[in-house]
TINUPA-63965 format. One record per atom (N, C-alpha, C): x, y, z. Coordinates in steps of 0.2 Angstrom, whole numbers, padded with zeros to 4 digits, always signed. Example, Ala and Ser with C-alpha at 12.3 -4.5 7.8 and 13.67 -1.06 7.14 Angstrom:
BEGIN
+0066-0028+0039+0062-0022+0039+0066-0016+0039+0064-0011+0035+0068-0005+0036+0064+0000+0039
This chain:
BEGIN
+0457+0305+0720+0464+0307+0721+0466+0312+0715+0463+0311+0709+0465+0316+0704+0462+0322+0705+0455+0322+0707+0452+0328+0709+0455+0332+0714+0457+0329+0720+0461+0332+0725+0467+0335+0723+0471+0332+0719+0477+0335+0716+0476+0341+0712+0471+0340+0708+0469+0346+0703+0467+0352+0707+0463+0351+0712+0461+0356+0717+0467+0360+0720+0472+0356+0722+0478+0358+0726+0482+0362+0721+0482+0360+0714+0486+0363+0709+0483+0370+0708+0476+0370+0707+0472+0376+0706+0473+0381+0711+0473+0379+0718+0474+0383+0723+0480+0386+0723+0486+0383+0722+0492+0385+0722+0493+0390+0716+0490+0389+0710+0490+0393+0704+0486+0400+0706+0481+0399+0710+0477+0405+0712+0481+0409+0716+0485+0406+0721+0489+0410+0726+0494+0414+0722+0497+0411+0717+0503+0414+0713+0500+0419+0709+0494+0418+0706+0491+0423+0701+0489+0430+0705+0487+0429+0711+0484+0434+0715+0489+0438+0718+0495+0436+0718+0501+0440+0721+0501+0447+0718+0501+0452+0722+0501+0459+0720+0508+0461+0718+0509+0464+0712+0515+0467+0710+0516+0474+0713+0521+0477+0713+0522+0484+0715+0518+0489+0711+0513+0493+0714+0509+0497+0711+0512+0504+0711+0511+0508+0705+0514+0514+0705+0511+0519+0710+0515+0524+0712+0512+0529+0717+0507+0534+0714+0507+0535+0707+0503+0540+0704+0496+0537+0704+0491+0541+0706+0484+0539+0706+0481+0545+0702+0478+0543+0696+0476+0548+0692+0468+0551+0693+0465+0546+0697+0458+0548+0698+0457+0550+0705+0452+0554+0706+0450+0557+0713+0445+0553+0716+0447+0549+0721+0443+0544+0724+0437+0547+0728+0438+0553+0731+0433+0556+0735+0427+0558+0731+0429+0561+0725+0424+0563+0721+0420+0557+0718+0424+0552+0716+0420+0546+0713+0415+0543+0718+0417+0543+0725+0413+0540+0730+0407+0544+0731+0407+0550+0730+0401+0554+0730+0396+0554+0724+0399+0552+0719+0395+0552+0712+0392+0545+0712+0394+0540+0715+0392+0533+0713+0384+0532+0715+0381+0528+0711+0374+0526+0712+0373+0519+0711+0369+0516+0714+0368+0508+0714+0367+0506+0707+0371+0500+0705+0371+0497+0699+0377+0500+0694+0380+0505+0697+0386+0508+0693+0391+0502+0694+0396+0502+0689+0401+0498+0689+0408+0501+0690+0412+0499+0694+0418+0502+0695+0424+0498+0691+0427+0501+0687+0433+0498+0683+0439+0499+0687+0443+0494+0688+0449+0495+0692+0456+0493+0688+0461+0497+0688+0467+0495+0685+0471+0491+0691+0472+0485+0690+0475+0480+0695+0482+0479+0693+0486+0476+0698+0493+0475+0698+0495+0468+0700+0490+0464+0700+0492+0457+0702+0495+0453+0695+0497+0447+0696+0499+0443+0690+0493+0442+0686+0487+0440+0689+0481+0439+0686+0479+0445+0682+0480+0451+0685+0478+0457+0681+0483+0458+0675+0489+0456+0675+0494+0457+0670+0491+0452+0664+0489+0446+0666+0487+0441+0661+0481+0444+0657+0476+0447+0661+0470+0449+0659+0471+0455+0654+0476+0460+0656+0478+0465+0652+0481+0463+0646+0485+0458+0646+0488+0455+0639+0482+0452+0635+0478+0449+0638+0472+0445+0634+0468+0451+0631+0466+0456+0635+0461+0460+0632+0464+0467+0629+0470+0468+0630+0473+0474+0628+0470+0480+0631+0469+0480+0637+0466+0485+0641+0469+0486+0648+0469+0492+0650+0471+0494+0657+0466+0492+0662+0460+0491+0660+0455+0489+0665+0455+0481+0666+0457+0479+0672+0458+0472+0673+0453+0469+0678+0449+0473+0681+0445+0471+0686+0438+0475+0686+0433+0472+0688+0426+0476+0688+0422+0474+0694+0419+0478+0697+0415+0477+0703+0408+0481+0702+0403+0478+0705+0396+0482+0704+0395+0485+0711+0393+0492+0711+0392+0495+0717+0384+0494+0719+0383+0492+0725+0376+0490+0727+0374+0495+0732+0378+0501+0733+0375+0506+0738+0378+0505+0745+0375+0509+0749+0376+0508+0757+0371+0503+0759+0373+0500+0765+0369+0495+0768+0362+0497+0769+0361+0504+0771+0355+0507+0772+0351+0507+0766+0354+0507+0760+0350+0507+0753+0347+0501+0751+0349+0495+0755+0346+0489+0753+0339+0488+0756+0334+0488+0753+0327+0488+0756+0325+0481+0759+0328+0476+0756+0326+0469+0758+0329+0467+0764+0326+0465+0769+0329+0462+0775+0333+0456+0774+0330+0452+0770+0334+0445+0768+0340+0447+0765+0341+0452+0760+0347+0453+0757+0352+0457+0762+0349+0461+0766+0353+0464+0771+0357+0458+0776+0352+0454+0777+0355+0448+0782+0360+0444+0778+0359+0443+0772+0364+0439+0768+0371+0443+0767+0371+0450+0767+0377+0454+0767+0380+0454+0773+0376+0454+0779+0379+0455+0785+0382+0448+0787+0379+0443+0785+0382+0436+0787+0389+0435+0783+0389+0437+0777+0395+0436+0773+0401+0441+0775+0399+0447+0777+0404+0452+0777+0404+0456+0784+0398+0456+0788+0398+0460+0794+0397+0467+0793+0396+0470+0787+0395+0477+0785+0388+0479+0787+0388+0485+0789+0381+0488+0791+0381+0495+0791+0376+0498+0792+0375+0506+0793+0377+0509+0786+0382+0513+0787+0384+0518+0781+0389+0515+0776+0391+0509+0777+0396+0507+0772+0395+0507+0765+0399+0509+0761+0398+0509+0754+0401+0502+0751+0397+0498+0748+0398+0492+0746+0398+0490+0739+0403+0485+0737+0403+0482+0730+0402+0475+0731+0400+0472+0725+0400+0465+0724+0405+0463+0719+0409+0459+0720+0415+0457+0715+0417+0450+0716+0420+0447+0711+0423+0440+0711+0430+0441+0712+0433+0439+0717+0440+0439+0718+0444+0433+0718+0450+0432+0715+0454+0426+0715+0456+0424+0722+0454+0418+0723+0456+0415+0730+0450+0416+0735+0445+0421+0733+0440+0422+0738+0433+0421+0735+0432+0421+0728+0426+0420+0725+0422+0426+0725+0415+0426+0725+0411+0431+0724+0409+0434+0731+0411+0440+0733+0411+0443+0740+0408+0450+0740+0407+0452+0746+0405+0459+0747+0411+0463+0749+0413+0469+0746+0419+0472+0748+0417+0479+0750+0421+0483+0754+0420+0490+0755+0423+0494+0749+0420+0499+0747+0422+0503+0741+0429+0506+0743+0431+0508+0749+0437+0511+0750+0443+0506+0749+0442+0500+0748+0447+0495+0746+0451+0498+0740+0448+0502+0735+0451+0504+0729+0452+0511+0730+0453+0514+0736+0454+0522+0736+0461+0523+0734+0466+0519+0733+0473+0520+0731+0474+0517+0724+0469+0516+0720+0469+0513+0714+0466+0518+0709+0469+0517+0702+0466+0521+0697+0459+0517+0695+0453+0521+0696+0447+0518+0695+0443+0523+0691+0437+0520+0688+0432+0525+0685+0425+0521+0685+0420+0525+0684+0413+0523+0684+0411+0522+0677+0407+0517+0676+0403+0516+0670+0396+0515+0672+0391+0518+0669+0384+0519+0672+0379+0517+0667+0375+0512+0668+0369+0510+0664+0364+0516+0664+0364+0520+0659+0360+0526+0659+0353+0525+0658+0351+0520+0654+0344+0519+0652+0340+0514+0656+0343+0512+0661+0340+0506+0665+0335+0509+0670+0329+0506+0671+0324+0508+0675+0326+0507+0683+0322+0511+0687+0324+0510+0694+0322+0503+0697+0316+0500+0694+0314+0493+0696+0319+0488+0694+0322+0489+0688+0327+0484+0686+0334+0485+0689+0336+0491+0691+0342+0492+0696+0341+0488+0702+0335+0488+0705+0334+0484+0711+0335+0477+0710+0333+0474+0704+0333+0467+0702+0341+0465+0701+0344+0470+0697+0351+0469+0696+0355+0468+0703+0354+0473+0707+0357+0472+0714+0355+0466+0718+0349+0464+0717+0347+0458+0721+0350+0452+0718+0351+0452+0711+0354+0446+0708+0362+0446+0710+0365+0452+0710+0372+0452+0712+0373+0449+0719+0369+0451+0724+0369+0449+0731+0368+0442+0731+0364+0439+0727+0362+0432+0728+0368+0428+0725+0373+0431+0722+0379+0427+0719+0384+0426+0725+0384+0430+0730+0389+0429+0736+0390+0422+0738+0396+0420+0738+0398+0414+0740+0400+0409+0734+0399+0411+0728+0401+0407+0722+0409+0407+0722+0412+0402+0719+0419+0401+0718+0421+0405+0713+0428+0407+0713+0431+0410+0707+0433+0405+0702+0432+0406+0696+0434+0402+0691+0441+0403+0688+0446+0400+0690+0453+0402+0688+0454+0399+0681+0450+0393+0680+0451+0390+0673+0448+0395+0667+0443+0399+0669+0440+0403+0664+0445+0408+0661+0450+0410+0665+0455+0415+0663+0459+0412+0657+0461+0406+0658+0465+0402+0653+0460+0401+0647+0454+0399+0648+0449+0397+0643+0448+0403+0639+0448+0409+0642+0447+0415+0638+0452+0417+0634+0458+0416+0637+0465+0417+0633+0465+0413+0626+0463+0406+0627+0463+0402+0622+0458+0404+0617+0452+0406+0619+0447+0408+0615+0448+0414+0611+0451+0419+0614+0452+0426+0611+0458+0426+0606+0463+0422+0608+0469+0421+0604+0468+0417+0598+0472+0418+0592+0471+0414+0586+0471+0406+0587+0465+0403+0585+0464+0396+0586+0470+0392+0583+0472+0394+0577+0477+0390+0574+0483+0389+0577+0485+0393+0582+0492+0392+0586+0491+0387+0591+0485+0384+0593+0484+0379+0598+0482+0373+0595+0485+0367+0598+0482+0360+0597+0475+0360+0599+0471+0356+0595+0464+0356+0596+0462+0354+0604+0466+0350+0607+0464+0348+0614+0466+0354+0619+0469+0359+0616+0470+0365+0621+0465+0370+0620+0461+0369+0615+0456+0375+0613+0451+0376+0618+0447+0382+0618+0443+0384+0623+0438+0379+0625+0436+0378+0632+0431+0374+0634+0425+0379+0636+0425+0385+0634+0419+0389+0636+0412+0387+0634+0412+0382+0629+0405+0380+0627+0404+0373+0629+0408+0371+0634+0407+0364+0637+0405+0365+0644+0403+0359+0647+0401+0359+0654+0395+0363+0655+0390+0364+0651+0384+0368+0653+0386+0375+0654+0389+0378+0649+0392+0385+0650+0387+0390+0651+0380+0389+0650+0375+0394+0651+0373+0394+0659+0375+0389+0662+0374+0389+0670+0381+0387+0673+0386+0391+0673+0392+0389+0676+0392+0389+0684+0396+0385+0687+0395+0385+0694+0401+0389+0697+0405+0392+0693+0410+0397+0695+0410+0403+0691+0413+0409+0694+0413+0415+0690+0420+0419+0690+0420+0423+0686+0425+0429+0687+0422+0435+0687+0425+0441+0688+0422+0447+0690+0417+0449+0685+0419+0449+0678+0415+0452+0673+0408+0447+0672+0409+0441+0673+0404+0436+0672+0398+0438+0677+0399+0439+0683+0394+0440+0688+0390+0446+0686+0394+0452+0684+0391+0458+0682+0387+0457+0676+0389+0454+0671+0386+0453+0664+0379+0449+0665+0380+0444+0669+0374+0440+0670+0368+0444+0674+0371+0448+0679+0366+0452+0682+0362+0457+0678+0365+0460+0673+0362+0465+0668+0358+0461+0663+0361+0455+0661+0357+0451+0656+0351+0448+0659+0351+0447+0666+0345+0445+0669+0338+0449+0668+0340+0456+0667+0334+0460+0666+0334+0463+0659+0338+0459+0654+0338+0461+0647+0341+0467+0645+0346+0470+0650+0349+0476+0648+0356+0474+0644+0357+0477+0638+0362+0475+0634+0369+0478+0636+0374+0474+0635+0381+0477+0636+0384+0477+0629+0386+0472+0626+0389+0472+0619+0386+0466+0615+0379+0467+0614+0376+0462+0610+0378+0461+0603+0377+0455+0600+0377+0455+0593+0370+0457+0590+0370+0461+0585+0364+0464+0582+0363+0461+0575+0358+0459+0573+0356+0457+0566+0351+0461+0564+0352+0464+0558+0347+0469+0554+0344+0465+0549+0337+0466+0548+0333+0464+0542+0329+0470+0540+0326+0468+0534+0321+0474+0532+0316+0475+0536+0314+0471+0540+0308+0472+0545+0309+0473+0552+0315+0471+0554+0316+0471+0561+0324+0471+0563+0325+0472+0569+0332+0472+0572+0332+0467+0578+0336+0462+0578+0336+0457+0583+0343+0458+0587+0342+0458+0593+0348+0458+0598+0349+0451+0600+0356+0449+0600+0358+0442+0602+0362+0442+0608+0360+0439+0614+0365+0439+0620+0371+0436+0619+0377+0439+0621+0383+0435+0621+0384+0431+0627+0388+0426+0626+0389+0421+0632+0392+0425+0637+0389+0425+0643+0392+0430+0649+0399+0428+0651+0401+0422+0649+0408+0421+0651+0414+0424+0646+0411+0427+0641+0416+0430+0636+0417+0438+0638+0413+0440+0643+0414+0447+0645+0421+0449+0649+0424+0454+0647+0430+0456+0651+0428+0464+0654+0432+0466+0658+0431+0473+0661+0431+0478+0656+0435+0478+0650+0435+0483+0645+0428+0483+0641+0424+0478+0641+0418+0478+0637+0413+0483+0640+0413+0484+0647+0409+0489+0650+0411+0496+0648+0417+0497+0647+0420+0503+0645+0418+0505+0638+0418+0500+0634+0417+0500+0627+0409+0501+0625+0405+0498+0629+0398+0498+0628+0395+0504+0627+0391+0505+0622+0387+0512+0621+0381+0512+0626+0380+0507+0629+0374+0507+0634+0376+0509+0641+0383+0510+0642+0385+0513+0648+0389+0519+0647+0388+0524+0651+0392+0530+0650+0398+0530+0655+0403+0533+0653+0409+0534+0657+0410+0540+0661+0411+0539+0667+0411+0545+0672+0418+0545+0675+0422+0551+0674+0429+0551+0676+0429+0557+0681+0433+0556+0686+0435+0562+0690+0443+0562+0691+0446+0566+0686+0453+0566+0686+0456+0570+0693+0462+0569+0694+0465+0572+0700+0466+0580+0698+0464+0584+0702+0465+0591+0702+0467+0594+0708+0470+0600+0709+0471+0603+0715+0465+0604+0719+0466+0604+0726+0460+0604+0730+0456+0610+0729+0449+0609+0729+0444+0614+0728+0445+0617+0721+0448+0614+0716+0449+0617+0709+0447+0611+0704+0441+0609+0705+0438+0603+0701+0438+0605+0693+0442+0602+0689+0442+0603+0682+0446+0609+0680+0450+0612+0685+0454+0618+0683+0461+0616+0682+0463+0615+0676+0470+0613+0675+0475+0619+0675+0472+0625+0676+0476+0631+0676+0480+0632+0683+0477+0628+0688+0480+0628+0695+0485+0623+0696+0486+0619+0691+0491+0613+0691+0498+0616+0692+0502+0613+0697+0509+0615+0698+0513+0610+0694+0515+0612+0688+0520+0607+0685+0527+0608+0687+0531+0603+0688+0538+0603+0689+0541+0605+0682+0544+0610+0681+0547+0612+0675+0553+0609+0672+0556+0605+0677+0563+0603+0675+0563+0595+0675+0557+0592+0675+0557+0584+0676+0552+0582+0671+0554+0576+0668+0550+0572+0663+0549+0565+0665+0543+0563+0666+0542+0556+0668+0542+0551+0662+0545+0545+0662+0545+0540+0657+0541+0534+0659+0537+0535+0665+0533+0530+0667+0537+0525+0672+0533+0521+0676+0536+0516+0681+0541+0519+0685+0540+0525+0687+0545+0529+0692+0551+0531+0689+0552+0531+0683+0558+0533+0679+0557+0541+0678+0562+0545+0680+0561+0552+0679+0568+0554+0676+0567+0559+0672+0573+0562+0669+0572+0570+0668+0578+0573+0668+0578+0580+0667+0575+0582+0659+0574+0588+0658+0572+0590+0651+0577+0589+0646+0583+0587+0648+0588+0585+0643+0588+0578+0641+0584+0574+0645+0583+0567+0644+0588+0563+0648+0591+0566+0653+0596+0562+0657+0592+0560+0663+0593+0553+0665+0590+0550+0671+0592+0554+0677+0587+0555+0681+0589+0559+0687+0594+0555+0692+0593+0548+0691+0598+0544+0695+0605+0544+0693+0606+0546+0687+0613+0547+0684+0616+0554+0684+0612+0559+0687+0614+0566+0687+0615+0568+0694+0620+0571+0696+0621+0574+0703+0617+0579+0704+0615+0581+0711+0611+0586+0712+0613+0593+0710+0620+0594+0710+0622+0600+0707+0621+0601+0700+0622+0596+0696+0620+0597+0689+0613+0597+0687+0609+0593+0691+0601+0594+0691+0599+0601+0692+0602+0604+0697+0600+0611+0698+0602+0616+0692+0608+0615+0690+0610+0619+0684+0605+0618+0678+0603+0611+0677+0599+0610+0671+0591+0612+0672+0590+0615+0678+0583+0616+0679+0581+0623+0677+0585+0627+0673+0584+0633+0671+0579+0633+0665+0575+0638+0664+0571+0639+0658+0575+0642+0652+0581+0644+0653+0585+0647+0648+0592+0647+0650+0597+0647+0645+0604+0646+0647+0608+0651+0643+0614+0652+0645+0619+0656+0641+0626+0653+0640+0629+0654+0635+0636+0652+0634+0640+0658+0634+0644+0659+0639+0649+0664+0640+0655+0662+0637+0657+0666+0631+0663+0664+0627+0661+0660+0621+0655+0661+0619+0653+0657+0613+0657+0659+0607+0658+0654+0602+0662+0655+0597+0659+0653+0590+0660+0656+0585+0657+0654+0578+0661+0648+0575+0667+0646+0578+0671+0641+0576+0668+0634+0578+0666+0630+0573+0663+0624+0575+0667+0619+0579+0674+0620+0579+0679+0616+0582+0680+0618+0590+0678+0624+0591+0679+0626+0598+0673+0625+0603+0675+0624+0609+0670+0622+0614+0664+0627+0615+0666+0633+0614+0661+0639+0614+0655+0638+0609+0657+0634+0603+0652+0633+0598+0649+0626+0599+0653+0622+0601+0650+0615+0602+0645+0615+0608+0646+0618+0613+0641+0619+0619+0635+0622+0617+0636+0628+0613+0630+0631+0611+0626+0627+0606+0629+0623+0602+0625+0618+0597+0622+0613+0601+0625+0611+0607+0622+0605+0611+0616+0608+0614+0616+0614+0617+0609+0617+0619+0604+0617+0614+0606+0619+0608+0601+0620+0603+0598+0613+0601+0603+0608+0601+0600+0601+0599+0595+0598+0604+0595+0601+0610+0591+0598+0615+0585+0603+0615+0584+0607+0610+0578+0612+0610+0578+0617+0616+0583+0619+0618+0583+0624+0624+0584+0631+0621+0582+0635+0625+0583+0642+0624+0590+0644+0626+0594+0647+0622+0601+0648+0624+0603+0655+0621+0607+0658+0624+0610+0665+0622+0617+0664+0621+0620+0666+0616+0628+0666+0615+0630+0673+0618+0635+0673+0622+0638+0680+0624+0645+0680+0623+0647+0685+0619+0654+0687+0617+0654+0694+0613+0657+0698+0616+0657+0705+0613+0661+0706+0606+0664+0700+0604+0667+0701+0598+0663+0699+0592+0657+0697+0593+0653+0694+0587+0645+0697+0588+0642+0698+0583+0635+0700+0582+0630+0694+0582+0632+0689+0578+0628+0683+0578+0632+0677+0578+0630+0672+0581+0633+0665+0581+0628+0660+0580+0629+0655+0576+0624+0650+0574+0617+0653+0573+0616+0658+0569+0610+0662+0568+0607+0665+0574+0610+0665+0579+0607+0669+0585+0610+0675+0586+0607+0680+0589+0610+0687+0591+0615+0686+0596+0621+0688+0596+0626+0687+0601+0626+0693+0606+0625+0692+0612+0625+0698+0617+0632+0699+0619+0633+0706+0621+0640+0708+0622+0642+0706+0630+0637+0706+0634+0638+0705+0641+0633+0701+0645+0634+0698+0650+0630+0695+0655+0624+0699+0657+0626+0706+0657+0621+0711+0659+0615+0711+0655+0616+0709+0648+0610+0709+0643+0606+0703+0643+0607+0698+0647+0603+0692+0647+0596+0693+0650+0591+0690+0648+0585+0691+0651+0585+0688+0658+0580+0690+0662+0579+0688+0669+0578+0680+0670+0576+0677+0664+0574+0670+0665+0580+0665+0664+0586+0668+0663+0592+0664+0662+0595+0664+0669+0595+0658+0672+0598+0657+0678+0604+0652+0678+0606+0649+0672+0612+0645+0672+0616+0647+0666+0623+0648+0667+0627+0650+0662+0633+0645+0662+0635+0643+0655+0641+0639+0654+0647+0644+0652+0652+0643+0656+0658+0648+0655+0663+0644+0651+0665+0647+0645+0670+0644+0641+0675+0650+0640+0679+0652+0645+0684+0658+0644+0690+0656+0647+0696+0659+0646+0702+0659+0650+0701+0660+0657+0705+0657+0662+0704+0658+0669+0704+0665+0671+0708+0669+0668+0709+0676+0670+0702+0680+0669+0699+0678+0663+0693+0682+0661+0687+0679+0665+0688+0673+0667+0682+0670+0671+0681+0673+0678+0686+0676+0681+0686+0679+0687+0681+0685+0687+0683+0690+0681+0679+0696+0681+0672+0694+0678+0671+0689+0675+0664+0686+0672+0660+0684+0678+0663+0681+0683+0659+0679+0689+0657+0685+0693+0661+0690+0693+0658+0697+0697+0652+0699+0693+0652+0699+0687+0646+0702+0683+0640+0697+0684+0641+0690+0684+0636+0685+0685+0633+0686+0692+0637+0688+0697+0634+0689+0704+0630+0695+0704+0632+0700+0701+0628+0706+0701+0621+0705+0697+0621+0701+0692+0615+0699+0688+0611+0695+0692+0613+0691+0697+0609+0686+0700+0609+0679+0697+0614+0678+0693+0614+0671+0691+0615+0666+0696+0611+0660+0696+0611+0655+0701+0615+0650+0700+0617+0648+0694+0621+0642+0693+0626+0643+0687+0632+0641+0689+0638+0642+0684+0641+0636+0683+0642+0634+0677+0646+0628+0675+0653+0630+0671+0658+0629+0675+0665+0631+0672+0667+0625+0668+0668+0626+0661+0670+0621+0657+0678+0620+0659+0680+0613+0659+0687+0612+0660+0691+0616+0656+0696+0619+0659+0700+0624+0656+0698+0631+0657+0692+0632+0660+0690+0639+0661+0690+0640+0669+0692+0635+0673+0692+0636+0680+0697+0641+0683+0695+0644+0688+0699+0648+0692+0697+0647+0699+0702+0646+0703+0700+0644+0710+0697+0650+0714+0699+0656+0712+0696+0662+0714+0689+0663+0712+0688+0662+0706+0681+0662+0703+0676+0657+0707+0679+0651+0708+0675+0646+0712+0673+0648+0719+0678+0651+0722+0677+0653+0729+0672+0659+0729+0672+0664+0724+0668+0669+0724+0660+0666+0723+0660+0661+0719+0653+0658+0718+0651+0655+0725+0655+0651+0728+0653+0648+0734+0651+0653+0740+0655+0659+0740+0653+0664+0745+0647+0667+0744+0645+0667+0737+0638+0671+0735+0633+0666+0734+0633+0660+0737+0628+0654+0736+0626+0653+0729+0631+0653+0725+0630+0651+0718+0632+0644+0717+0628+0640+0714+0629+0633+0713+0634+0632+0707+0640+0630+0709+0646+0630+0704+0648+0623+0703+0649+0622+0696+0651+0615+0694+0658+0616+0691+0663+0613+0693+0670+0614+0691+0674+0608+0692+0680+0609+0689+0686+0604+0691+0683+0596+0689+0681+0596+0683+0680+0589+0681+0674+0588+0675+0668+0589+0677+0663+0587+0673+0662+0591+0666+0662+0588+0661+0661+0592+0655+0654+0592+0652+0651+0597+0651+0643+0598+0650+0642+0594+0643+0646+0593+0638+0645+0590+0632+0645+0582+0634+0649+0580+0638+0648+0573+0640+0642+0571+0644+0640+0576+0649+0634+0575+0653+0628+0575+0649+0628+0579+0644+0622+0579+0640+0622+0575+0634+0627+0571+0633+0627+0566+0627+0629+0569+0621+0632+0575+0621+0634+0579+0615+0641+0578+0612+0645+0574+0616+0652+0574+0614+0653+0569+0608
C-alpha cells in the first residue's frame, strides 16, 4: 500500500516536473551544421525549459540541463542484435540519426536527433577515445534502453551539492545508500557517465599525485551533471553559432537592427532604454535615427532647447544643436541651419515659436528629414499638414520628448 502510494506520488511529481515552460524564440546554434558534424559517441548538451530543467540549472549553475549520447544512424550500428533492440523500442531504421537519453517520465529511450532542432545545443566530443572503445560505449548505451528514470536522484543530487549544514541529517543525500554502484534507475548524465567509465575513459576524475605515480579515481556516476561534460578537459567543445546562410563564421554579414536592444526573455527596448511595448510606433520610428538635431537649441539650462539637447547627450546619442544665434552650445558646435546637418540625421526635435516652425519644416522637407517632433508650444497646424503631405512622421499636440525619454 505504501509502495503503491509512493509510486503514484512520484509519477505525479514526474509529470509536474516534465511540464515544458515557454521556450524563447531565439536559437543561437545552427542545427543543420551540428547534425552534419556529429560522430558516434559525441554528447549533445541541451538547454532545456521544463521545471526539472530549471531545478537542474539551479543546482548546477549551468545552462546545460540535459545530455544525450549520439549513437549514429541506424545503418551505422554493426550488430544485428543491437539494431533489433533499437527497432523494437523505437521503430527507427534506415537513415535516422539517433540519440540515447534518459527522459523524465519515459526512462532510457532512443530518440531522433531532430527532436532538438529547435533548441540551443552543442556537441562535446571524446577526442582521445579509440574506435573500438567507441563501439563499446555505444553498445553499453543501447543496452540501457528501458531503464526507469530516477526522479529521486535529482533531489538527492540537490541535497548532496548544497551545504550539508542547512539540512537535517534525515534529509541528507542517499547517493551512497541502496547499492549506489549498481543503481536500478538513471538520469541522463548517469547513463552517459557509466558508458564512458565502462571503457575507462575519464570525464572529471579525482587525481592523486605522488612522487612515483599519478592515480585516477572514478567519481560516483550518479554525481555527474550535463555541465561536467562541458567542463571536462577530456571532451572538446564543438559549436556552430547561427550565421547568415552560406556565410559560416562571417559576422560581417550579420544584419543588426540598429534601433533595438534585447534585455532577454522577449523584452525589447529602443536604444534610449524605453520598452517597445510602452512606445508608440510613431515615437519608435523617430527614435530609430543614428543621429539627431535640436532646432532652436539654447545655451540657457532652463529652456527646453537646452534641456532636450542635454537629454540626448545623457543617452549617449549623437546630436547637433541648430540655432543661427550661437556658435557653441553645451560644448558642441552649433549649426546655423538644417541644411548643414549630416545626411545621417533623420530625426529633428523642433523647439521654436509656431511662426518659425512653418519655415523650418520647409527646409526640413528639402533636406529629406524623415521624422519631426514638435515640442509642445512649437506646434503649427500648417507645419503639421506640410509634414503629413510630404510623408514625414510628425509627432505633435501632446507628447513631450523629455517625458518620453525619462529626462523630465
